[in-house]
C-alpha positions as CSV (number, residue, x, y, z in Angstrom):
1,M,95.5,53.3,110.1
2,K,98.3,54.9,112.1
3,L,101.3,53.5,113.9
4,I,102.1,55.4,117.1
5,G,105.0,53.9,118.9
6,L,104.0,50.3,119.6
7,L,100.3,51.1,119.8
8,I,98.4,50.2,116.6
9,I,95.3,52.2,115.8
10,A,93.3,50.4,113.1
11,P,90.2,51.4,111.2
12,S,87.0,50.7,113.0
13,S,86.1,47.4,111.4
14,P,89.1,45.8,109.6
15,S,89.1,42.3,108.4
16,R,91.4,39.9,110.2
17,R,93.4,39.3,107.0
18,G,93.7,43.0,106.2
19,L,95.1,43.8,109.7
20,N,97.8,41.1,109.5
21,E,98.9,42.3,106.1
22,W,99.0,45.9,107.4
23,M,101.1,44.9,110.4
24,F,103.5,43.0,108.2
25,E,103.9,46.1,105.9
26,A,104.4,48.3,109.0
27,E,107.2,46.0,110.3
28,A,108.9,46.0,106.9
29,K,108.8,49.8,106.8
30,E,110.3,50.0,110.3
31,E,113.2,47.7,109.2
32,E,113.7,49.8,106.1
33,E,113.9,53.0,108.2
34,E,116.4,51.4,110.6
35,R,118.6,50.3,107.7
36,S,118.5,53.8,106.2
37,E,119.4,55.3,109.6
38,E,122.4,53.0,109.9
39,E,123.6,54.0,106.5
40,S,123.2,57.7,107.2
41,E,125.1,57.2,110.5
42,E,128.0,55.6,108.6
43,E,128.0,58.5,106.1
44,S,127.9,61.0,108.9
45,D,131.0,59.5,110.5
46,E,133.0,60.5,107.5
47,K,131.9,64.1,107.4
48,P,130.7,66.1,110.5
49,E,127.4,67.8,110.1
50,R,127.6,71.6,109.9
51,K,124.7,73.8,110.9
52,G,123.7,77.0,109.3
53,T,126.4,78.8,107.3
54,Q,129.3,77.0,108.8
55,G,129.9,75.0,105.7
56,V,129.6,78.0,103.4
57,I,132.3,80.3,104.8
58,E,135.1,79.0,107.0
59,I,136.3,81.8,109.4
60,E,138.4,81.5,112.5
61,N,137.2,83.4,115.6
62,P,140.0,85.9,116.5
63,N,138.7,86.1,120.0
64,L,139.0,82.3,120.5
65,V,142.0,81.5,122.7
66,K,143.3,78.1,121.7
67,P,145.1,76.2,124.5
68,K,148.8,75.9,123.9
69,N,150.3,72.5,124.7
70,L,153.8,72.9,126.2
71,K,156.2,70.2,126.1
72,A,158.4,69.4,129.2
73,R,161.5,70.5,127.4
74,D,160.0,73.8,126.4
75,V,159.1,74.8,130.0
76,D,161.4,77.4,131.5
77,I,162.0,76.3,135.1
78,E,163.9,79.5,136.1
79,K,161.1,81.8,134.9
80,T,159.5,83.3,138.0
81,T,155.8,84.1,138.0
82,E,154.6,87.1,139.8
83,L,152.1,86.5,142.6
84,S,148.9,88.5,142.9
85,R,148.4,90.9,145.8
86,R,146.1,88.4,147.6
87,E,148.6,85.6,147.2
88,R,151.4,87.8,148.5
89,E,149.4,88.9,151.4
90,E,148.4,85.3,152.2
91,I,152.1,84.2,152.2
92,E,153.1,87.1,154.4
93,K,150.3,86.3,156.8
94,Q,151.4,82.7,157.1
95,K,155.1,83.7,157.6
96,A,154.1,86.2,160.3
97,H,152.0,83.6,162.1
98,E,154.9,81.1,162.0
99,R,157.3,83.8,163.4
100,Y,154.8,84.6,166.1
101,M,154.4,80.9,167.1
102,R,158.2,80.5,167.2
103,L,158.5,83.5,169.6
104,Q,155.6,82.2,171.6
105,E,157.3,78.8,172.1
106,Q,160.5,80.6,173.2
107,G,158.4,82.8,175.7
108,K,159.4,86.1,174.1
109,T,155.9,87.5,173.4
110,E,153.7,89.4,175.9
111,Q,151.1,86.7,175.8
112,A,153.7,84.0,176.5
113,K,155.1,86.0,179.4
114,K,151.6,86.4,180.9
115,D,151.0,82.6,180.4
116,L,154.3,81.7,182.1
117,E,153.5,84.0,185.0
118,R,150.1,82.4,185.4
119,L,151.7,79.0,185.2
120,A,154.2,79.8,187.9
121,L,151.4,81.1,190.1
122,I,149.4,78.0,189.6
123,R,152.4,75.8,190.3
124,Q,153.1,77.7,193.5
125,Q,149.5,77.4,194.6
126,R,149.5,73.6,193.9
127,A,152.8,73.2,195.8
128,E,151.4,75.0,198.8
129,A,148.2,73.0,198.6
130,A,150.2,69.7,198.4
131,K,152.3,70.8,201.4
132,K,149.2,71.7,203.4
133,R,147.6,68.3,202.6
134,E,150.8,66.6,203.8
135,E,150.8,68.5,207.0
136,E,147.1,67.7,207.6
137,K,147.7,64.1,206.9
138,A,150.7,64.0,209.3
139,A,148.5,65.8,211.9
140,R,145.8,63.1,211.5
141,E,148.3,60.4,211.8
142,Q,149.7,62.0,215.0
143,K,146.1,62.2,216.5
144,K,145.6,58.5,215.7
145,V,148.8,57.6,217.4
146,E,147.9,59.7,220.5
147,A,144.4,58.2,220.6
148,R,145.8,54.7,220.8
149,K,147.9,55.5,223.8
C-alpha cells in the first residue's frame, strides 16, 4: 500500500479490518512526521542553515559594499555635492526657459514683439468693424424713421 497525498492506494483485495488498521498507522506516522518537523523548525530558529562550504570557512567578500548608516548629527550640511553634466544641463535649461518667459511677459523678445504687433492689428480691425456696425445700425435706424414719415 502507498499513501499519495490524501489518496489511498490499497492492495487489490484487503480485508476491511486490515485497511482500517493500515489507515490508523498512516495517520499516526503523519502526526509523528509533523511533530518532528515542528521540532526541527524550532532548532533551525536558533542556528541559520548554511549551504555548501559556508559553515566551513567564514570569509568576507571584499567586493561587497555594506550600506553605511549615517546619523543626523554626522551629516555635513555645508558639504556641497557636485552635479553630473546632465543635471547641470537640465538646471541651466530650466533657468534659461524661466529667463525667456520673463522677457516674453515684458515684451522684450522678438516673438513677443511680433505677437504685440498682431494683437494691435487685430484690435484695430475689430475697432473698425465695430465702428462700421454702429454706422450701419444708425443708417438702418435713419431709414426706418424716414419710412415712417
